[in-house]
N, C-alpha and C positions, 0 to 999 in steps of 0.2 A: 222375752215375750209369752204369751199365754195364748194357746190357740184353742178358739171357741169355737162350737158349732153354729153359732148364728152370727157372725159378726155384722152383717148388716144391721140387727138390732141394736147391737152398740154404739154403731156409727149414727143413726137414727135419733138415739135418746140425747147426744149431745148436741147443746143449744149455741156455745158458743163457736164463731167460726174459725177460730185461730184454730180452737183445742181440735175440732172437728179435721180440717185440712190436716194436722200434724196426725191426727188418727187415721186418716185417709193414706197417708203417705205411709205411714208404718204396715198397714193392709196389705198396701200395692208391692212396699216392698220386702216385707218378712211372712205376707200371708195372716198376720192379725192384726186387729188395729188396739189392743192391749199389752201395752207393753210395761215391765216394773222396773226401775234402776235398783239397784241394791245401793248405788250411791246416796241416793234420797232417801233410805231409810236408816236407821239408828241399828243395825244389822250388818253382818257381812253376807258376802255372795252364798257361803256355804250353810250357814242356819237359816237362810232364806230358800234356800232350795230345799231344805230338809223340814222345815215349817210346810211348805207346799205341797210337798208331796205325803206329808202326814196329813192335812186337809183335806187333799185328792184321795186318799185312801178310808178316810172316815167319813167323806160325804158316800163313796161307792159302796158302802156296808151298809 
């Protein structure tokens, strides 16, 4: 799950009703409409976590 400061903005941008409902469920259940499954990517969880942390730190700089 990716915690964002403006979750409603992300929900408002989605036009597909099925996707929007899934994102709303994620938001209600986990506190964020955005989730990335490492199973859907060509990487493993540890590599994904390292990449996200690196990019977050890069963005903050």
